[in-house]
N, C-alpha and C positions, 0 to 999 in steps of 0.2 A: 168825307173824312177818311184819312188813311191811318193805318197802324203799323209802321215799319219796325217797331221794336216790341218785345214782350218781356214780362217780368214774372217772377214767382208770386203766388198768391199771398204768402205770409211775409213778404219782404217789406221793409220800410224804404221809402223813396224820397230823395231830395228833389222836390218839384218846383217848377215855375212855369208861368204862362208868358208867352212872348210873341212878338211879330217877327216873322221871317223876312229876310231881305231877298230881293230878286238876284239871280245869279250874276247879272252884269254889275250890279252895285257891289256885291261881294268881291268880284274880281277887281274892280276899280279900287275898293278899300284896301284889299290885300297888297296891291301894287303901291298904293300911297303909304301904307304902313312900312313896307320894305324901304321905301325911299326916304321917309321923313321921321320915323320913330326910332330913336336910339336911346339907350339908357334904361330900357325896361324890357319886359317880355311881351311881345305883341300877342294879341288874342288870335288864336288860329282862325282861319277863314271859316271853318265849320262851326265855330262858336259865335260868330257875329250875328247879333239879333238886337231887338228892342224889348226889354223886359216890361211886361204889363203888371205882373204880381209875382213875388217870390214867396212861396209857401213854406220852404224848408222841409224838414223830415216829416213825412206823412205815411200812414199805413197804406199799403198797396190797394186796399179796399176803397180808398178815397179817389182813386184814379178815374173811375167812371163818372162820378159826380162832378169832379173838377173839369173833365173834358166836356161834360154836358153844359156846365156853366159857361165855359169858353165858347162852345158851339152856339148857345143861345145869344150871347152878347155879340159874337162875330156876325151872326145872321142879320142882326139889326143895324150894323154899323153903316154909316155913310162912307162914300169914297174918302180915302186918306191920302194926303199928299204931304210929304216931309222933305226937308232940305237942311243940310248942315249949315249952321250959322256961326259956330265957334268951337274951338278946342278948349277943353277944361281939364285940369288935373285936380283930383281929390287926393286924399292921403295915401291911397294905394292903387289908384287907377286913373288912366287917361281916357277921356271920352270925347266924342263928337256930339255936341248938343244940337238938336234938330228943331227947326221951326215947324210948327203944326198950325199953319195959318187958319184953317177952318175950325180947329179944335176937335176934329173927329177922332184923332188918336187919343186925346185926353178923355173924351167922352167914352170911348171904348175901354180904356184903362179903368175909369171910374165904375163903369158897368160891370166889368169882370170882377173888380175888387168887391163891389157891393154884393154880387151874386155869391162869391166865395165866402164872404163874411156871413151871409145868410145860411150857408151850409155849415158854418162853424169850423172851417178849415183854414181860415186866413184872418189876420188882423192887420189893418192898414198901418202904414208907417206914419209918423207924425208930420214928416215933411211932404210937401206937394209933389206929385208925380212929375218927373222931368223926362221928356222924350229924348233918348240918347242911345248911342251905340258905344259900348266900352271897346276900346281899340288897343289898350296896353295895360299891363299890370306891373307894379314895381314895389320894392321895399322902401325906397327913398325917392321922393319926387325929383325927376330929372329936370323939371322946369323948362320943358320944351315949348317952342312957339312955332309949330309947323303951319304951313299954309293950309287952307281948307282943301279937301279933295274936290276936284271938279266933277261932282256928281250931278248937280242940278236937282230939280225936284224929282222925287220918285215915290212910288206907292209900294207898300209892303206886298209880298207875294201871297202870304196867308198868315194865319195865326197857329200857334202850336202849344201843346203841353210838352214841356221838356223834362227830362231826367238829367240831373247834374251828378255825374260820377266824379268823386274827388280822386285825383291821381297825384303821384309824386311831382310830376312836371306841370301840374295845373289841372283844372277841371276839364272834363269831357262832357259835352252836351249831346244828348240823344233825343231825337223827336219821338215821343210816344204816340201822340195823336196830332194830326194837323187838320185844320178846318178852313174852308173857304171864307173869305170876307164878303159880306154883303149878300150872302145866300145865293150867289151865282154858281 
């Protein structure tokens, strides 16, 4: 586990858990965004990830238990292989929906969410978890139809607890704790 960022003890933090993408996948996605996504604000390459659970505003004192829950779930996960299968636009975001052929990513998300619920720091969303990478934000749907990026199947590099700092130009995501997948 690494701890590249620190925060004050009495702070409230906007937290989420996610899967980090390998550097080559991030580079390929950034090039694809530049070429194919117009009409919105592309998500910066440093913010590209796959959300497992969004916790929202939490006391700083919750960070250790959230990281522990993520660590426990990540240690038990089977190998994950993901692949883009379609581009989808919601009311304010464009995303690449990913195929999770073995279901390992879904099982990890469910495990993380269950552990966080058990700690009393998270409440599951009503909708089913969807593996995706948000690639654009917008006020009005641009109704884009970009080709899929030629990523092929890939495995996440690791999992992380993120801090979401709201900024005027969009959120900035900072990794507070990262954990290896599969206990290796």
